[in-house]
C-alpha positions in Angstrom: 3.2 -13.3 -14.1 3.0 -16.0 -11.4 3.3 -14.9 -7.8 5.9 -16.6 -5.7 4.8 -18.6 -2.7 3.7 -16.5 0.3 6.9 -17.2 2.3 8.9 -16.0 -0.7 7.0 -12.8 -1.5 8.7 -9.5 -0.7 6.2 -6.6 -0.3 6.9 -3.0 0.4 4.8 -0.4 2.2 5.4 3.3 1.6 4.2 5.5 4.5 4.1 4.0 8.0 1.4 6.0 9.6 -2.0 4.9 11.0 -2.8 3.2 7.6 0.6 1.9 6.5 1.9 0.5 9.7 -1.1 -1.8 10.4 -1.0 -2.9 6.8 2.7 -3.7 7.0 2.1 -5.8 10.1 -0.8 -7.6 8.5 1.3 -8.4 5.5 4.0 -9.8 7.8 1.4 -11.9 9.6 0.6 -13.4 6.2 4.2 -14.6 6.1 5.4 -12.1 3.6 8.8 -10.4 4.0 7.9 -6.7 4.4 10.0 -3.6 3.9 8.4 -0.4 5.2 9.6 3.0 3.9 8.9 6.3 5.7 10.7 9.6 5.3 10.4 10.3 9.1 13.7 9.0 10.6 12.2 9.1 14.1 9.4 6.8 13.2 11.9 4.3 11.6 14.1 4.4 14.7 11.2 3.7 17.0 10.0 0.8 14.9 13.6 -0.6 14.7 13.6 -0.5 18.5 10.2 -2.4 18.7 8.2 0.7 19.6 4.9 1.8 18.2 3.6 5.3 17.7 0.2 4.3 16.4 -2.6 4.0 18.9 -4.1 0.7 17.6 -0.7 -1.0 17.3 1.1 -2.3 20.4 4.9 -2.5 21.0 4.5 -6.3 21.2 3.0 -6.4 17.7 5.9 -4.4 16.3 8.4 -6.6 18.0 6.8 -9.7 16.7 6.7 -8.3 13.2 10.4 -7.3 13.4 11.2 -10.9 14.4 9.1 -12.2 11.5 10.6 -10.2 8.7 9.4 -6.6 8.9 12.2 -4.1 8.2 11.6 -0.3 8.5 13.8 2.1 6.6 14.0 5.6 5.1 15.6 4.3 1.9 13.6 3.7 -1.3 16.5 1.6 -2.6 15.3 -1.1 -0.2 12.3 -1.6 -2.5 14.5 -2.5 -5.5 13.6 -6.2 -5.3 10.0 -6.2 -4.0 7.3 -8.2 -5.8 4.6 -5.7 -4.7 4.4 -2.3 -2.9 1.5 -0.5 -1.3 1.5 3.3 -1.2 -0.1 4.6 2.0 1.1 8.3 2.1 -1.1 11.1 3.4 -3.4 13.1 1.1 -4.6 16.0 3.2 -7.4 18.2 1.9 -6.6 21.5 0.3 -8.6 24.6 1.1 -10.6 23.8 -2.1 -11.6 20.5 -0.6 -9.6 18.5 -3.1 -7.0 16.0 -1.8 -3.4 17.0 -2.1 -1.7 14.2 -4.0 1.8 15.7 -3.9 2.9 12.9 -1.5 1.6 10.3 -3.8 3.5 11.9 -6.7 6.7 12.0 -4.7 6.4 8.4 -3.6 5.7 7.2 -7.1 8.6 9.2 -8.6 11.0 7.6 -6.0 9.5 4.2 -6.5 9.7 4.4 -10.3 13.5 4.7 -10.1 14.1 1.6 -8.1 11.4 -1.1 -8.9 12.0 -3.9 -11.3 9.8 -5.5 -14.0 6.5 -7.1 -13.0 6.2 -5.2 -9.7 2.6 -4.7 -8.5 1.9 -1.2 -7.3 -1.2 -0.7 -5.1 -2.3 2.8 -4.1 -4.2 3.0 -0.8 -4.1 6.7 -0.2 -7.4 8.5 -0.5 -7.5 10.2 -3.9 -10.0 11.6 -6.4 -11.6 9.2 -9.0 -9.1 8.8 -11.8 -6.0 9.6 -9.8 -4.5 6.1 -9.8 -4.4 6.2 -13.6 -3.6 9.9 -14.0 -1.0 10.1 -11.3 0.5 6.7 -10.4 0.2 4.9 -13.8 1.1 8.0 -15.7 4.3 8.6 -13.6 5.4 5.0 -14.0 4.7 5.2 -17.8 6.8 8.4 -18.0 9.7 6.4 -16.6 9.5 3.8 -19.4 7.2 1.2 -17.8 4.2 -0.2 -19.7 1.4 -0.5 -17.2 -0.4 -3.8 -17.5 2.7 -5.5 -19.1 5.9 -4.4 -17.3 4.3 -3.2 -14.0 0.8 -3.6 -12.6 -1.1 -0.8 -10.9 -4.3 -0.9 -8.8 -6.2 1.0 -6.2 -7.4 -0.5 -2.9 -8.8 2.2 -0.6 -7.6 2.1 3.0 -10.5 1.3 5.3 -8.8 1.6 8.7 -11.3 2.5 11.5 -9.0 3.9 14.3 -10.1 2.8 17.8 -12.4 0.0 16.6 -11.5 -3.0 18.8 -14.0 -5.3 17.1 -12.9 -4.9 13.5 -9.2 -4.8 12.7 -7.4 -4.1 9.4 -7.9 -7.6 8.0 -11.5 -8.0 9.2 -12.9 -5.2 7.0 -13.6 -6.3 3.4 -10.9 -5.1 1.0 -11.8 -3.4 -2.3 -9.5 -3.7 -5.3 -9.7 -2.3 -8.8 -6.9 -2.5 -11.4 -5.9 0.1 -14.0 -6.3 -3.0 -16.4 -8.0 -6.3 -15.7 -4.7 -8.1 -15.4 -3.4 -5.4 -13.0 -6.4 -6.2 -10.8 -5.6 -9.9 -11.0 -2.1 -9.3 -9.7 -3.2 -7.0 -6.9 -5.9 -9.4 -5.9 -3.3 -12.2 -5.7 -1.2 -10.2 -3.4 -4.0 -9.2 -1.0 -6.2 -12.4 -0.9 -4.0 -14.2 1.6 -3.9 -11.2 3.9 -7.6 -10.1 4.2 -10.6 -12.1 5.2 -12.6 -10.8 2.2 -11.3 -9.3 -1.0 -14.0 -7.7 -3.2 -12.9 -7.1 -6.8 -14.4 -4.2 -8.7 -14.1 -3.5 -12.5 -11.4 -0.9 -12.4 -9.4 1.6 -10.3 -11.8 4.4 -10.8 -14.6 2.3 -9.4 -12.5 1.5 -6.4 -11.8 5.2 -6.0 -15.5 6.0 -6.1 -16.1 3.4 -3.3 -13.8 5.4 -1.0 -15.4 8.7 -2.0 -18.9 7.4 -1.3 -17.8 5.8 2.0 -16.2 9.1 3.2 -19.3 11.0 2.1 -21.5 8.6 4.0 
């Protein structure tokens, strides 16, 4: 698969919270056309009106992004022609201390029904090591997609530092690991124009371990 030129790339972001919204704006700043999906209609309405509800994102930044090709919606059908999509949904901890991946499952199920061949799917939500393959790749496979051939799946942990005025979302080095080597190639191609540094690791499980260790530290 050869990625289109930046100005022709259409990227989706699922989950427009404190992780997904800054990412969506960073993708827009990289000259991608960006569609953001969130199940919260109030959030979508505010963004459509140029209003931010995330502390580190100003109304002016939202307005600029809207002018430059960022479209918020509650409809997954809007992702039917994306070249890549990042999943940034919450994974709150259960009482057991394990992350609740039900939002990831739901997002992947909805996404699997609308994406087309050769879409790059990048999970950013914090998950346990192995979850990208066990949850996202497995769900796509159950819908008839061959991961690594039909669609490409990778993990790139969110590294947002809320309130940090020195380091923004694109300043912090981005970690990427693919379920297969070629999946990693495709995800890296999507993110390299967006972030100052992209660091490739050998696989999605290794990228998940990076986030686990970072959170523990």
